[in-house]
C-alpha positions in Angstrom: -1.0 8.7 -50.3 2.7 8.3 -50.8 4.3 4.9 -50.2 6.2 5.9 -47.1 3.0 7.6 -45.6 0.9 4.5 -46.5 3.5 2.2 -44.8 3.6 4.4 -41.7 -0.2 4.3 -41.5 -0.2 0.5 -41.9 2.5 0.1 -39.2 0.6 2.3 -36.8 -2.6 0.4 -37.5 -0.9 -3.0 -36.9 0.6 -1.7 -33.7 -2.8 -0.5 -32.4 -4.4 -3.9 -33.4 -1.7 -5.8 -31.4 -2.0 -3.6 -28.4 -5.8 -3.3 -28.2 -6.4 -6.7 -26.5 -3.8 -5.8 -23.8 -5.3 -2.4 -23.3 -8.6 -4.1 -22.7 -7.2 -6.7 -20.3 -5.0 -4.2 -18.4 -6.7 -0.8 -18.6 -4.7 0.8 -15.8 -1.3 0.2 -17.6 -0.2 3.3 -19.5 1.2 2.4 -22.9 2.7 4.9 -25.4 2.8 3.7 -28.9 5.2 5.0 -31.5 6.6 3.6 -34.8 10.2 4.4 -35.5 12.8 3.4 -38.1 16.1 1.7 -37.3 18.3 1.6 -35.4 15.8 0.0 -33.0 18.0 -0.4 -29.9 19.2 3.2 -30.0 15.6 4.4 -30.5 14.3 2.3 -27.7 16.9 3.5 -25.3 16.2 7.1 -26.2 12.5 6.7 -25.9 12.8 4.9 -22.6 14.7 7.6 -20.8 13.1 7.9 -17.3 10.9 4.8 -17.9 10.0 2.7 -14.9 10.4 -0.5 -17.0 11.1 -1.5 -20.6 9.3 -4.4 -22.3 10.8 -5.8 -25.5 9.8 -8.8 -27.5 12.2 -11.5 -28.7 11.5 -13.7 -31.7 14.3 -16.2 -30.9 16.0 -15.8 -34.2 19.5 -16.0 -32.8 22.0 -18.6 -33.8 20.6 -21.0 -31.3 16.9 -20.3 -31.3 15.5 -20.1 -27.8 18.9 -19.6 -26.1 20.1 -16.4 -27.8 18.2 -13.2 -27.6 17.9 -11.0 -30.6 20.4 -8.2 -31.0 17.9 -5.4 -30.1 16.7 -7.3 -26.9 20.4 -8.0 -26.0 21.4 -4.3 -26.5 18.5 -2.9 -24.5 19.0 -5.6 -21.7 22.6 -4.6 -21.2 22.4 -0.9 -21.5 19.1 0.1 -19.9 18.9 2.0 -16.7 15.4 0.6 -16.0 14.3 -3.0 -15.5 14.0 -4.8 -18.8 11.5 -7.5 -19.5 12.0 -9.7 -22.5 8.9 -11.6 -23.6 8.7 -14.2 -26.4 6.3 -13.7 -29.3 3.0 -15.6 -29.2 3.5 -19.3 -30.0 7.0 -19.4 -28.7 7.9 -22.1 -26.2 10.4 -20.0 -24.3 9.5 -18.3 -21.0 9.8 -14.6 -20.4 13.0 -13.3 -18.8 14.0 -10.1 -17.1 17.2 -8.3 -16.8 18.9 -5.7 -14.7 20.0 -2.4 -16.1 21.9 0.1 -14.0 19.5 0.6 -11.1 17.0 -2.0 -12.3 15.6 -5.1 -10.7 17.7 -8.2 -10.6 
């Protein structure tokens, strides 16, 4: 298997492993899984066209950890037409936030 194909397979496997507990806990929530290459914000916005909501994670790696969202979360939060929910990674002390895109919740 070529290196890029092996990496894509590993990324897809990791994504499935991360999502499986949530699928079991929330079986009625439809989730589409896809692994894309950068630029992440542009890809998320493209894939989310027509979505009822967008959920993105934030690792809090900004200049002031915990106060500044990551660049991808920030871009999606400000440009999305759907409600955007930004959730911290496991183990983070920050609380989840949500934002308002054009026509989103606020």
